[in-house]
A tleap script that builds the chain and sets N, CA, C and O, in Angstrom:
source leaprc.protein.ff14SB
mol = sequence {
  NMET PRO THR VAL VAL ASP GLU SER LYS PRO
  SER ASP THR VAL GLN ALA LEU VAL GLN LEU
  LEU ARG THR ARG SER ALA GLU GLU ILE ARG
  GLU ARG MET TYR ASP ASN PRO PRO GLY SER
  LEU TRP TRP SER ALA CYS LYS THR GLU LEU
  ASP VAL ARG ASN GLY GLU LYS MET ALA GLU
  ALA LEU VAL ASP THR SER ARG VAL LEU ASP
  LYS LEU LYS THR ALA ALA GLU HIE LEU ASP
  GLY LEU THR ASP LYS LEU VAL GLN THR THR
  ASN ASP MET ALA GLU ILE VAL LYS ALA VAL
  LYS GLU SER GLY ARG ARG MET GLU LEU THR
  THR TYR VAL ILE VAL ALA VAL THR ILE VAL
  GLN LEU PHE TYR ILE ALA PHE GLN PHE SER
  ALA LYS CARG
}
set mol.1.N position { 24.218 0.233 -63.057 }
set mol.1.CA position { 23.325 -0.774 -62.566 }
set mol.1.C position { 24.071 -1.631 -61.545 }
set mol.1.O position { 25.094 -2.231 -61.873 }
set mol.2.N position { 23.566 -1.693 -60.311 }
set mol.2.CA position { 24.243 -2.432 -59.257 }
set mol.2.C position { 24.128 -3.942 -59.492 }
set mol.2.O position { 23.140 -4.441 -60.031 }
set mol.3.N position { 25.181 -4.644 -59.063 }
set mol.3.CA position { 25.163 -6.097 -59.197 }
set mol.3.C position { 24.591 -6.718 -57.930 }
set mol.3.O position { 24.354 -6.030 -56.937 }
set mol.4.N position { 24.372 -8.038 -57.980 }
set mol.4.CA position { 23.782 -8.751 -56.840 }
set mol.4.C position { 24.740 -8.711 -55.654 }
set mol.4.O position { 24.302 -8.595 -54.509 }
set mol.5.N position { 26.027 -8.803 -55.914 }
set mol.5.CA position { 27.008 -8.800 -54.838 }
set mol.5.C position { 27.045 -7.441 -54.164 }
set mol.5.O position { 27.218 -7.356 -52.948 }
set mol.6.N position { 26.885 -6.370 -54.942 }
set mol.6.CA position { 26.925 -5.025 -54.376 }
set mol.6.C position { 25.715 -4.768 -53.492 }
set mol.6.O position { 25.823 -4.044 -52.502 }
set mol.7.N position { 24.565 -5.344 -53.826 }
set mol.7.CA position { 23.346 -5.108 -53.063 }
set mol.7.C position { 23.293 -5.936 -51.785 }
set mol.7.O position { 22.605 -5.555 -50.837 }
set mol.8.N position { 23.991 -7.039 -51.740 }
set mol.8.CA position { 23.926 -7.906 -50.561 }
set mol.8.C position { 24.747 -7.303 -49.428 }
set mol.8.O position { 25.718 -6.580 -49.652 }
set mol.9.N position { 24.343 -7.613 -48.243 }
set mol.9.CA position { 25.042 -7.123 -47.052 }
set mol.9.C position { 26.309 -7.937 -46.842 }
set mol.9.O position { 26.370 -9.093 -47.261 }
set mol.10.N position { 27.314 -7.366 -46.206 }
set mol.10.CA position { 28.548 -8.125 -45.940 }
set mol.10.C position { 28.296 -9.366 -45.078 }
set mol.10.O position { 28.949 -10.390 -45.277 }
set mol.11.N position { 27.359 -9.292 -44.123 }
set mol.11.CA position { 27.099 -10.451 -43.271 }
set mol.11.C position { 26.488 -11.594 -44.077 }
set mol.11.O position { 26.767 -12.762 -43.805 }
set mol.12.N position { 25.644 -11.262 -45.081 }
set mol.12.CA position { 25.086 -12.302 -45.941 }
set mol.12.C position { 26.195 -12.961 -46.765 }
set mol.12.O position { 26.209 -14.176 -46.961 }
set mol.13.N position { 27.125 -12.124 -47.240 }
set mol.13.CA position { 28.242 -12.658 -48.020 }
set mol.13.C position { 29.106 -13.566 -47.146 }
set mol.13.O position { 29.530 -14.633 -47.590 }
set mol.14.N position { 29.367 -13.146 -45.907 }
set mol.14.CA position { 30.167 -13.958 -44.989 }
set mol.14.C position { 29.464 -15.291 -44.738 }
set mol.14.O position { 30.109 -16.340 -44.716 }
set mol.15.N position { 28.140 -15.251 -44.549 }
set mol.15.CA position { 27.393 -16.499 -44.309 }
set mol.15.C position { 27.465 -17.418 -45.520 }
set mol.15.O position { 27.581 -18.634 -45.372 }
set mol.16.N position { 27.397 -16.854 -46.695 }
set mol.16.CA position { 27.500 -17.665 -47.911 }
set mol.16.C position { 28.899 -18.276 -48.024 }
set mol.16.O position { 29.048 -19.437 -48.406 }
set mol.17.N position { 29.914 -17.490 -47.692 }
set mol.17.CA position { 31.281 -18.026 -47.722 }
set mol.17.C position { 31.484 -19.110 -46.657 }
set mol.17.O position { 32.184 -20.095 -46.892 }
set mol.18.N position { 30.869 -18.922 -45.494 }
set mol.18.CA position { 30.956 -19.938 -44.430 }
set mol.18.C position { 30.353 -21.238 -44.925 }
set mol.18.O position { 30.920 -22.307 -44.699 }
set mol.19.N position { 29.215 -21.165 -45.596 }
set mol.19.CA position { 28.584 -22.375 -46.147 }
set mol.19.C position { 29.499 -23.045 -47.177 }
set mol.19.O position { 29.570 -24.272 -47.255 }
set mol.20.N position { 30.184 -22.237 -47.949 }
set mol.20.CA position { 31.118 -22.776 -48.930 }
set mol.20.C position { 32.299 -23.471 -48.230 }
set mol.20.O position { 32.796 -24.495 -48.697 }
set mol.21.N position { 32.730 -22.899 -47.116 }
set mol.21.CA position { 33.885 -23.447 -46.396 }
set mol.21.C position { 33.548 -24.706 -45.588 }
set mol.21.O position { 34.451 -25.406 -45.128 }
set mol.22.N position { 32.266 -24.991 -45.416 }
set mol.22.CA position { 31.850 -26.156 -44.624 }
set mol.22.C position { 32.450 -27.457 -45.139 }
set mol.22.O position { 32.717 -28.372 -44.361 }
set mol.23.N position { 32.658 -27.538 -46.432 }
set mol.23.CA position { 33.154 -28.781 -47.025 }
set mol.23.C position { 34.674 -28.811 -47.113 }
set mol.23.O position { 35.242 -29.812 -47.550 }
set mol.24.N position { 35.333 -27.754 -46.714 }
set mol.24.CA position { 36.793 -27.666 -46.828 }
set mol.24.C position { 37.463 -28.167 -45.558 }
set mol.24.O position { 36.861 -28.196 -44.485 }
set mol.25.N position { 38.727 -28.562 -45.707 }
set mol.25.CA position { 39.491 -29.020 -44.547 }
set mol.25.C position { 39.915 -27.819 -43.705 }
set mol.25.O position { 39.969 -26.689 -44.191 }
set mol.26.N position { 40.213 -28.086 -42.438 }
set mol.26.CA position { 40.629 -27.012 -41.539 }
set mol.26.C position { 41.938 -26.389 -42.005 }
set mol.26.O position { 42.138 -25.181 -41.876 }
set mol.27.N position { 42.814 -27.203 -42.540 }
set mol.27.CA position { 44.098 -26.687 -43.031 }
set mol.27.C position { 43.885 -25.723 -44.202 }
set mol.27.O position { 44.503 -24.661 -44.271 }
set mol.28.N position { 43.006 -26.113 -45.111 }
set mol.28.CA position { 42.718 -25.250 -46.265 }
set mol.28.C position { 42.077 -23.943 -45.803 }
set mol.28.O position { 42.374 -22.875 -46.340 }
set mol.29.N position { 41.206 -24.032 -44.816 }
set mol.29.CA position { 40.555 -22.816 -44.305 }
set mol.29.C position { 41.590 -21.898 -43.657 }
set mol.29.O position { 41.557 -20.685 -43.864 }
set mol.30.N position { 42.508 -22.468 -42.876 }
set mol.30.CA position { 43.551 -21.651 -42.257 }
set mol.30.C position { 44.419 -20.964 -43.312 }
set mol.30.O position { 44.745 -19.783 -43.186 }
set mol.31.N position { 44.791 -21.717 -44.355 }
set mol.31.CA position { 45.605 -21.117 -45.423 }
set mol.31.C position { 44.875 -19.948 -46.079 }
set mol.31.O position { 45.456 -18.886 -46.303 }
set mol.32.N position { 43.600 -20.157 -46.380 }
set mol.32.CA position { 42.823 -19.102 -47.021 }
set mol.32.C position { 42.668 -17.908 -46.091 }
set mol.32.O position { 42.668 -16.761 -46.539 }
set mol.33.N position { 42.535 -18.178 -44.787 }
set mol.33.CA position { 42.379 -17.093 -43.820 }
set mol.33.C position { 43.641 -16.235 -43.771 }
set mol.33.O position { 43.572 -15.006 -43.772 }
set mol.34.N position { 44.808 -16.910 -43.729 }
set mol.34.CA position { 46.062 -16.162 -43.636 }
set mol.34.C position { 46.455 -15.514 -44.964 }
set mol.34.O position { 47.288 -14.609 -44.991 }
set mol.35.N position { 45.855 -15.975 -46.066 }
set mol.35.CA position { 46.128 -15.350 -47.367 }
set mol.35.C position { 45.363 -14.042 -47.544 }
set mol.35.O position { 45.688 -13.249 -48.429 }
set mol.36.N position { 44.350 -13.812 -46.711 }
set mol.36.CA position { 43.520 -12.606 -46.833 }
set mol.36.C position { 43.776 -11.694 -45.637 }
set mol.36.O position { 44.095 -12.158 -44.542 }
set mol.37.N position { 43.630 -10.399 -45.863 }
set mol.37.CA position { 43.899 -9.464 -44.764 }
set mol.37.C position { 42.818 -9.561 -43.675 }
set mol.37.O position { 41.654 -9.822 -43.977 }
set mol.38.N position { 43.207 -9.352 -42.416 }
set mol.38.CA position { 42.222 -9.384 -41.330 }
set mol.38.C position { 41.114 -8.365 -41.577 }
set mol.38.O position { 41.365 -7.231 -41.985 }
set mol.39.N position { 39.907 -8.793 -41.324 }
set mol.39.CA position { 38.754 -7.926 -41.516 }
set mol.39.C position { 38.100 -8.081 -42.871 }
set mol.39.O position { 36.988 -7.594 -43.077 }
set mol.40.N position { 38.771 -8.754 -43.809 }
set mol.40.CA position { 38.151 -8.954 -45.123 }
set mol.40.C position { 37.051 -9.998 -45.000 }
set mol.40.O position { 36.961 -10.712 -44.002 }
set mol.41.N position { 36.207 -10.075 -46.044 }
set mol.41.CA position { 35.089 -11.021 -46.009 }
set mol.41.C position { 35.589 -12.454 -45.927 }
set mol.41.O position { 35.045 -13.252 -45.163 }
set mol.42.N position { 36.609 -12.793 -46.695 }
set mol.42.CA position { 37.156 -14.152 -46.658 }
set mol.42.C position { 37.755 -14.448 -45.288 }
set mol.42.O position { 37.546 -15.531 -44.741 }
set mol.43.N position { 38.493 -13.500 -44.734 }
set mol.43.CA position { 39.097 -13.701 -43.417 }
set mol.43.C position { 38.009 -13.921 -42.371 }
set mol.43.O position { 38.126 -14.817 -41.536 }
set mol.44.N position { 36.952 -13.110 -42.409 }
set mol.44.CA position { 35.847 -13.244 -41.450 }
set mol.44.C position { 35.143 -14.587 -41.603 }
set mol.44.O position { 34.803 -15.234 -40.612 }
set mol.45.N position { 34.925 -15.006 -42.862 }
set mol.45.CA position { 34.258 -16.284 -43.103 }
set mol.45.C position { 35.121 -17.438 -42.585 }
set mol.45.O position { 34.611 -18.361 -41.949 }
set mol.46.N position { 36.417 -17.383 -42.856 }
set mol.46.CA position { 37.320 -18.441 -42.386 }
set mol.46.C position { 37.362 -18.472 -40.860 }
set mol.46.O position { 37.317 -19.544 -40.256 }
set mol.47.N position { 37.447 -17.301 -40.244 }
set mol.47.CA position { 37.478 -17.212 -38.783 }
set mol.47.C position { 36.196 -17.758 -38.196 }
set mol.47.O position { 36.229 -18.493 -37.209 }
set mol.48.N position { 35.068 -17.410 -38.787 }
set mol.48.CA position { 33.776 -17.902 -38.305 }
set mol.48.C position { 33.707 -19.414 -38.409 }
set mol.48.O position { 33.287 -20.079 -37.462 }
set mol.49.N position { 34.110 -19.968 -39.542 }
set mol.49.CA position { 34.065 -21.423 -39.720 }
set mol.49.C position { 34.997 -22.134 -38.745 }
set mol.49.O position { 34.623 -23.154 -38.166 }
set mol.50.N position { 36.198 -21.610 -38.558 }
set mol.50.CA position { 37.122 -22.226 -37.600 }
set mol.50.C position { 36.583 -22.139 -36.170 }
set mol.50.O position { 36.733 -23.078 -35.389 }
set mol.51.N position { 35.955 -21.012 -35.831 }
set mol.51.CA position { 35.343 -20.864 -34.503 }
set mol.51.C position { 34.208 -21.870 -34.311 }
set mol.51.O position { 34.070 -22.459 -33.239 }
set mol.52.N position { 33.402 -22.062 -35.345 }
set mol.52.CA position { 32.295 -23.028 -35.270 }
set mol.52.C position { 32.848 -24.434 -35.066 }
set mol.52.O position { 32.361 -25.180 -34.217 }
set mol.53.N position { 33.866 -24.794 -35.845 }
set mol.53.CA position { 34.449 -26.137 -35.707 }
set mol.53.C position { 35.086 -26.325 -34.330 }
set mol.53.O position { 34.945 -27.380 -33.712 }
set mol.54.N position { 35.783 -25.300 -33.860 }
set mol.54.CA position { 36.374 -25.394 -32.522 }
set mol.54.C position { 35.291 -25.527 -31.451 }
set mol.54.O position { 35.449 -26.278 -30.489 }
set mol.55.N position { 34.201 -24.799 -31.624 }
set mol.55.CA position { 33.078 -24.910 -30.683 }
set mol.55.C position { 32.478 -26.304 -30.686 }
set mol.55.O position { 32.139 -26.844 -29.634 }
set mol.56.N position { 32.348 -26.884 -31.869 }
set mol.56.CA position { 31.811 -28.247 -31.970 }
set mol.56.C position { 32.751 -29.239 -31.286 }
set mol.56.O position { 32.303 -30.135 -30.571 }
set mol.57.N position { 34.057 -29.074 -31.510 }
set mol.57.CA position { 35.034 -29.967 -30.870 }
set mol.57.C position { 34.989 -29.811 -29.356 }
set mol.57.O position { 35.075 -30.797 -28.624 }
set mol.58.N position { 34.855 -28.577 -28.889 }
set mol.58.CA position { 34.775 -28.358 -27.446 }
set mol.58.C position { 33.513 -28.983 -26.868 }
set mol.58.O position { 33.546 -29.554 -25.778 }
set mol.59.N position { 32.409 -28.879 -27.584 }
set mol.59.CA position { 31.161 -29.489 -27.114 }
set mol.59.C position { 31.308 -31.011 -27.025 }
set mol.59.O position { 30.868 -31.624 -26.053 }
set mol.60.N position { 31.929 -31.617 -28.043 }
set mol.60.CA position { 32.167 -33.062 -28.015 }
set mol.60.C position { 33.077 -33.433 -26.847 }
set mol.60.O position { 32.848 -34.428 -26.160 }
set mol.61.N position { 34.101 -32.627 -26.632 }
set mol.61.CA position { 35.027 -32.902 -25.526 }
set mol.61.C position { 34.319 -32.789 -24.177 }
set mol.61.O position { 34.583 -33.573 -23.266 }
set mol.62.N position { 33.423 -31.816 -24.053 }
set mol.62.CA position { 32.670 -31.669 -22.811 }
set mol.62.C position { 31.754 -32.864 -22.575 }
set mol.62.O position { 31.633 -33.342 -21.447 }
set mol.63.N position { 31.117 -33.345 -23.624 }
set mol.63.CA position { 30.251 -34.519 -23.495 }
set mol.63.C position { 31.083 -35.734 -23.089 }
set mol.63.O position { 30.691 -36.493 -22.202 }
set mol.64.N position { 32.232 -35.914 -23.741 }
set mol.64.CA position { 33.111 -37.032 -23.395 }
set mol.64.C position { 33.601 -36.917 -21.950 }
set mol.64.O position { 33.643 -37.907 -21.219 }
set mol.65.N position { 33.965 -35.713 -21.554 }
set mol.65.CA position { 34.416 -35.483 -20.185 }
set mol.65.C position { 33.306 -35.800 -19.195 }
set mol.65.O position { 33.553 -36.396 -18.147 }
set mol.66.N position { 32.091 -35.403 -19.526 }
set mol.66.CA position { 30.950 -35.686 -18.656 }
set mol.66.C position { 30.743 -37.186 -18.504 }
set mol.66.O position { 30.472 -37.675 -17.407 }
set mol.67.N position { 30.871 -37.914 -19.610 }
set mol.67.CA position { 30.708 -39.375 -19.550 }
set mol.67.C position { 31.798 -39.998 -18.681 }
set mol.67.O position { 31.525 -40.879 -17.865 }
set mol.68.N position { 33.022 -39.539 -18.861 }
set mol.68.CA position { 34.126 -40.079 -18.066 }
set mol.68.C position { 33.914 -39.759 -16.587 }
set mol.68.O position { 34.155 -40.604 -15.724 }
set mol.69.N position { 33.465 -38.547 -16.301 }
set mol.69.CA position { 33.214 -38.179 -14.909 }
set mol.69.C position { 32.109 -39.037 -14.292 }
set mol.69.O position { 32.194 -39.413 -13.123 }
set mol.70.N position { 31.069 -39.348 -15.079 }
set mol.70.CA position { 30.012 -40.235 -14.587 }
set mol.70.C position { 30.572 -41.618 -14.281 }
set mol.70.O position { 30.231 -42.217 -13.261 }
set mol.71.N position { 31.432 -42.126 -15.163 }
set mol.71.CA position { 32.049 -43.435 -14.926 }
set mol.71.C position { 32.938 -43.391 -13.683 }
set mol.71.O position { 32.935 -44.321 -12.876 }
set mol.72.N position { 33.701 -42.299 -13.536 }
set mol.72.CA position { 34.554 -42.165 -12.358 }
set mol.72.C position { 33.722 -42.089 -11.077 }
set mol.72.O position { 34.094 -42.658 -10.051 }
set mol.73.N position { 32.605 -41.390 -11.148 }
set mol.73.CA position { 31.730 -41.287 -9.975 }
set mol.73.C position { 31.195 -42.659 -9.605 }
set mol.73.O position { 31.173 -43.022 -8.429 }
set mol.74.N position { 30.760 -43.428 -10.607 }
set mol.74.CA position { 30.254 -44.776 -10.358 }
set mol.74.C position { 31.348 -45.661 -9.767 }
set mol.74.O position { 31.107 -46.415 -8.825 }
set mol.75.N position { 32.546 -45.564 -10.326 }
set mol.75.CA position { 33.660 -46.362 -9.821 }
set mol.75.C position { 34.005 -45.967 -8.385 }
set mol.75.O position { 34.290 -46.828 -7.552 }
set mol.76.N position { 33.980 -44.671 -8.099 }
set mol.76.CA position { 34.284 -44.204 -6.744 }
set mol.76.C position { 33.239 -44.702 -5.753 }
set mol.76.O position { 33.578 -45.109 -4.642 }
set mol.77.N position { 31.980 -44.669 -6.150 }
set mol.77.CA position { 30.912 -45.180 -5.284 }
set mol.77.C position { 31.083 -46.676 -5.042 }
set mol.77.O position { 30.888 -47.160 -3.927 }
set mol.78.N position { 31.450 -47.403 -6.096 }
set mol.78.CA position { 31.670 -48.846 -5.962 }
set mol.78.C position { 32.838 -49.113 -5.012 }
set mol.78.O position { 32.750 -49.981 -4.144 }
set mol.79.N position { 33.931 -48.364 -5.178 }
set mol.79.CA position { 35.087 -48.520 -4.288 }
set mol.79.C position { 34.729 -48.151 -2.851 }
set mol.79.O position { 35.216 -48.772 -1.907 }
set mol.80.N position { 33.887 -47.150 -2.690 }
set mol.80.CA position { 33.457 -46.759 -1.356 }
set mol.80.C position { 32.681 -47.897 -0.696 }
set mol.80.O position { 32.876 -48.188 0.484 }
set mol.81.N position { 31.796 -48.540 -1.468 }
set mol.81.CA position { 31.049 -49.679 -0.938 }
set mol.81.C position { 31.975 -50.835 -0.581 }
set mol.81.O position { 31.813 -51.472 0.459 }
set mol.82.N position { 32.946 -51.099 -1.449 }
set mol.82.CA position { 33.905 -52.173 -1.160 }
set mol.82.C position { 34.745 -51.850 0.077 }
set mol.82.O position { 35.058 -52.739 0.869 }
set mol.83.N position { 35.105 -50.590 0.236 }
set mol.83.CA position { 35.876 -50.180 1.411 }
set mol.83.C position { 35.062 -50.385 2.680 }
set mol.83.O position { 35.590 -50.859 3.686 }
set mol.84.N position { 33.780 -50.032 2.640 }
set mol.84.CA position { 32.915 -50.254 3.801 }
set mol.84.C position { 32.843 -51.737 4.155 }
set mol.84.O position { 32.912 -52.102 5.328 }
set mol.85.N position { 32.704 -52.590 3.139 }
set mol.85.CA position { 32.667 -54.032 3.390 }
set mol.85.C position { 33.992 -54.519 3.972 }
set mol.85.O position { 34.008 -55.352 4.877 }
set mol.86.N position { 35.100 -53.999 3.452 }
set mol.86.CA position { 36.415 -54.391 3.943 }
set mol.86.C position { 36.599 -53.969 5.398 }
set mol.86.O position { 37.131 -54.734 6.204 }
set mol.87.N position { 36.167 -52.767 5.735 }
set mol.87.CA position { 36.275 -52.287 7.117 }
set mol.87.C position { 35.443 -53.173 8.036 }
set mol.87.O position { 35.905 -53.561 9.109 }
set mol.88.N position { 34.216 -53.495 7.621 }
set mol.88.CA position { 33.350 -54.347 8.435 }
set mol.88.C position { 33.969 -55.732 8.619 }
set mol.88.O position { 33.955 -56.275 9.724 }
set mol.89.N position { 34.507 -56.300 7.551 }
set mol.89.CA position { 35.140 -57.615 7.636 }
set mol.89.C position { 36.365 -57.572 8.542 }
set mol.89.O position { 36.589 -58.490 9.331 }
set mol.90.N position { 37.154 -56.514 8.432 }
set mol.90.CA position { 38.332 -56.359 9.288 }
set mol.90.C position { 37.929 -56.265 10.753 }
set mol.90.O position { 38.571 -56.865 11.614 }
set mol.91.N position { 36.873 -55.519 11.039 }
set mol.91.CA position { 36.383 -55.415 12.421 }
set mol.91.C position { 35.907 -56.779 12.932 }
set mol.91.O position { 36.179 -57.151 14.073 }
set mol.92.N position { 35.198 -57.515 12.078 }
set mol.92.CA position { 34.747 -58.857 12.458 }
set mol.92.C position { 35.935 -59.771 12.748 }
set mol.92.O position { 35.933 -60.517 13.728 }
set mol.93.N position { 36.944 -59.706 11.890 }
set mol.93.CA position { 38.140 -60.528 12.093 }
set mol.93.C position { 38.857 -60.135 13.386 }
set mol.93.O position { 39.358 -61.004 14.100 }
set mol.94.N position { 38.910 -58.849 13.694 }
set mol.94.CA position { 39.549 -58.394 14.934 }
set mol.94.C position { 38.809 -58.946 16.149 }
set mol.94.O position { 39.434 -59.350 17.129 }
set mol.95.N position { 37.474 -58.961 16.085 }
set mol.95.CA position { 36.691 -59.533 17.185 }
set mol.95.C position { 36.965 -61.030 17.331 }
set mol.95.O position { 37.071 -61.539 18.447 }
set mol.96.N position { 37.078 -61.723 16.216 }
set mol.96.CA position { 37.374 -63.155 16.258 }
set mol.96.C position { 38.757 -63.396 16.850 }
set mol.96.O position { 38.934 -64.311 17.654 }
set mol.97.N position { 39.732 -62.592 16.464 }
set mol.97.CA position { 41.089 -62.735 16.998 }
set mol.97.C position { 41.090 -62.488 18.504 }
set mol.97.O position { 41.764 -63.201 19.247 }
set mol.98.N position { 40.339 -61.484 18.959 }
set mol.98.CA position { 40.251 -61.224 20.408 }
set mol.98.C position { 39.637 -62.416 21.128 }
set mol.98.O position { 40.110 -62.818 22.191 }
set mol.99.N position { 38.585 -62.977 20.548 }
set mol.99.CA position { 37.944 -64.143 21.168 }
set mol.99.C position { 38.902 -65.330 21.210 }
set mol.99.O position { 38.955 -66.045 22.211 }
set mol.100.N position { 39.661 -65.548 20.134 }
set mol.100.CA position { 40.634 -66.646 20.104 }
set mol.100.C position { 41.727 -66.412 21.138 }
set mol.100.O position { 42.179 -67.352 21.791 }
set mol.101.N position { 42.148 -65.171 21.286 }
set mol.101.CA position { 43.187 -64.848 22.272 }
set mol.101.C position { 42.686 -65.149 23.688 }
set mol.101.O position { 43.415 -65.718 24.500 }
set mol.102.N position { 41.449 -64.768 23.977 }
set mol.102.CA position { 40.870 -65.056 25.287 }
set mol.102.C position { 40.739 -66.564 25.493 }
set mol.102.O position { 41.006 -67.072 26.582 }
set mol.103.N position { 40.333 -67.268 24.456 }
set mol.103.CA position { 40.235 -68.729 24.554 }
set mol.103.C position { 41.613 -69.343 24.777 }
set mol.103.O position { 41.752 -70.296 25.544 }
set mol.104.N position { 42.610 -68.813 24.125 }
set mol.104.CA position { 43.979 -69.289 24.314 }
set mol.104.C position { 44.436 -69.106 25.749 }
set mol.104.O position { 45.092 -69.988 26.305 }
set mol.105.N position { 44.099 -67.967 26.363 }
set mol.105.CA position { 44.453 -67.736 27.764 }
set mol.105.C position { 43.762 -68.744 28.679 }
set mol.105.O position { 44.365 -69.276 29.611 }
set mol.106.N position { 42.492 -68.993 28.394 }
set mol.106.CA position { 41.762 -69.978 29.200 }
set mol.106.C position { 42.362 -71.367 29.035 }
set mol.106.O position { 42.489 -72.115 30.004 }
set mol.107.N position { 42.737 -71.714 27.786 }
set mol.107.CA position { 43.360 -73.020 27.551 }
set mol.107.C position { 44.703 -73.118 28.267 }
set mol.107.O position { 45.049 -74.185 28.775 }
set mol.108.N position { 45.462 -72.031 28.317 }
set mol.108.CA position { 46.743 -72.024 29.013 }
set mol.108.C position { 46.540 -72.265 30.504 }
set mol.108.O position { 47.244 -73.071 31.114 }
set mol.109.N position { 45.566 -71.556 31.088 }
set mol.109.CA position { 45.265 -71.747 32.515 }
set mol.109.C position { 44.789 -73.178 32.783 }
set mol.109.O position { 45.187 -73.797 33.770 }
set mol.110.N position { 43.936 -73.695 31.895 }
set mol.110.CA position { 43.434 -75.061 32.047 }
set mol.110.C position { 44.592 -76.058 31.983 }
set mol.110.O position { 44.622 -77.019 32.752 }
set mol.111.N position { 45.532 -75.840 31.084 }
set mol.111.CA position { 46.699 -76.724 30.963 }
set mol.111.C position { 47.528 -76.686 32.239 }
set mol.111.O position { 47.970 -77.734 32.710 }
set mol.112.N position { 47.751 -75.493 32.817 }
set mol.112.CA position { 48.499 -75.374 34.065 }
set mol.112.C position { 47.793 -76.130 35.190 }
set mol.112.O position { 48.435 -76.816 35.986 }
set mol.113.N position { 46.470 -75.998 35.248 }
set mol.113.CA position { 45.693 -76.685 36.286 }
set mol.113.C position { 45.815 -78.197 36.117 }
set mol.113.O position { 46.004 -78.917 37.097 }
set mol.114.N position { 45.707 -78.682 34.880 }
set mol.114.CA position { 45.817 -80.122 34.624 }
set mol.114.C position { 47.195 -80.635 35.011 }
set mol.114.O position { 47.312 -81.693 35.630 }
set mol.115.N position { 48.242 -79.893 34.652 }
set mol.115.CA position { 49.608 -80.301 35.015 }
set mol.115.C position { 49.763 -80.311 36.542 }
set mol.115.O position { 50.348 -81.239 37.101 }
set mol.116.N position { 49.242 -79.284 37.207 }
set mol.116.CA position { 49.349 -79.220 38.675 }
set mol.116.C position { 48.600 -80.372 39.327 }
set mol.116.O position { 49.124 -80.997 40.250 }
set mol.117.N position { 47.407 -80.664 38.878 }
set mol.117.CA position { 46.624 -81.774 39.430 }
set mol.117.C position { 47.344 -83.092 39.184 }
set mol.117.O position { 47.368 -83.951 40.065 }
set mol.118.N position { 47.931 -83.267 38.010 }
set mol.118.CA position { 48.673 -84.489 37.693 }
set mol.118.C position { 49.865 -84.647 38.623 }
set mol.118.O position { 50.119 -85.747 39.116 }
set mol.119.N position { 50.600 -83.569 38.873 }
set mol.119.CA position { 51.757 -83.616 39.773 }
set mol.119.C position { 51.299 -83.950 41.193 }
set mol.119.O position { 51.922 -84.762 41.877 }
set mol.120.N position { 50.218 -83.323 41.626 }
set mol.120.CA position { 49.684 -83.603 42.964 }
set mol.120.C position { 49.282 -85.068 43.061 }
set mol.120.O position { 49.569 -85.717 44.067 }
set mol.121.N position { 48.629 -85.597 42.042 }
set mol.121.CA position { 48.216 -87.004 42.056 }
set mol.121.C position { 49.438 -87.923 42.072 }
set mol.121.O position { 49.435 -88.940 42.767 }
set mol.122.N position { 50.485 -87.575 41.311 }
set mol.122.CA position { 51.700 -88.383 41.333 }
set mol.122.C position { 52.333 -88.396 42.728 }
set mol.122.O position { 52.768 -89.441 43.212 }
set mol.123.N position { 52.379 -87.207 43.373 }
set mol.123.CA position { 52.914 -87.163 44.738 }
set mol.123.C position { 52.031 -87.976 45.697 }
set mol.123.O position { 52.533 -88.660 46.589 }
set mol.124.N position { 50.720 -87.890 45.499 }
set mol.124.CA position { 49.797 -88.656 46.352 }
set mol.124.C position { 50.026 -90.151 46.171 }
set mol.124.O position { 50.080 -90.900 47.146 }
set mol.125.N position { 50.164 -90.590 44.895 }
set mol.125.CA position { 50.403 -92.016 44.626 }
set mol.125.C position { 51.760 -92.421 45.217 }
set mol.125.O position { 51.882 -93.502 45.793 }
set mol.126.N position { 52.765 -91.575 45.083 }
set mol.126.CA position { 54.084 -91.880 45.650 }
set mol.126.C position { 53.996 -91.954 47.173 }
set mol.126.O position { 54.617 -92.817 47.795 }
set mol.127.N position { 53.219 -91.044 47.771 }
set mol.127.CA position { 53.047 -91.053 49.219 }
set mol.127.C position { 52.334 -92.323 49.663 }
set mol.127.O position { 52.736 -92.953 50.641 }
set mol.128.N position { 51.287 -92.698 48.955 }
set mol.128.CA position { 50.545 -93.922 49.271 }
set mol.128.C position { 51.447 -95.152 49.116 }
set mol.128.O position { 51.409 -96.061 49.945 }
set mol.129.N position { 52.244 -95.176 48.068 }
set mol.129.CA position { 53.139 -96.312 47.822 }
set mol.129.C position { 54.206 -96.404 48.922 }
set mol.129.O position { 54.527 -97.494 49.396 }
set mol.130.N position { 54.751 -95.247 49.322 }
set mol.130.CA position { 55.786 -95.271 50.340 }
set mol.130.C position { 55.211 -95.542 51.724 }
set mol.130.O position { 55.922 -96.048 52.592 }
set mol.131.N position { 53.958 -95.223 51.947 }
set mol.131.CA position { 53.325 -95.475 53.237 }
set mol.131.C position { 53.061 -96.954 53.422 }
set mol.131.O position { 53.059 -97.408 54.566 }
set mol.132.N position { 52.839 -97.729 52.393 }
set mol.132.CA position { 52.562 -99.146 52.467 }
set mol.132.C position { 53.836 -99.925 52.733 }
set mol.132.O position { 53.723 -101.054 53.212 }
set mol.133.N position { 54.977 -99.457 52.483 }
set mol.133.CA position { 56.239 -100.168 52.694 }
set mol.133.C position { 56.758 -99.863 54.010 }
set mol.133.O position { 57.818 -100.363 54.387 }
savepdb mol mol.pdb
quit
């Protein structure tokens, strides 16, 4: 008379063992896997459970990576906007410096003209004073 275990398929047995291993630690599963020969039902169940856990960890890591990449993209866009503002401000400042430089040249010329006119007036006053004597 066949038993229930004999009638069940190996894949059903592996699935039942995987369910049993769900509550076990990864270290315990690895020990049990290495204690059984490759290809055995226990080895297959342990391998399946470890693969599932690794897949779950990879999925979590991908989600975390995606979130970080979104934050980096937002930060890069923000920095790009700040860079554009900085470039515009720098250009504005350069225009102001050019205007100040031109004004400085005009002030220099105006100062030379004022000094020259003052000297001419002093000579004129000296000439007028010496002409009266």
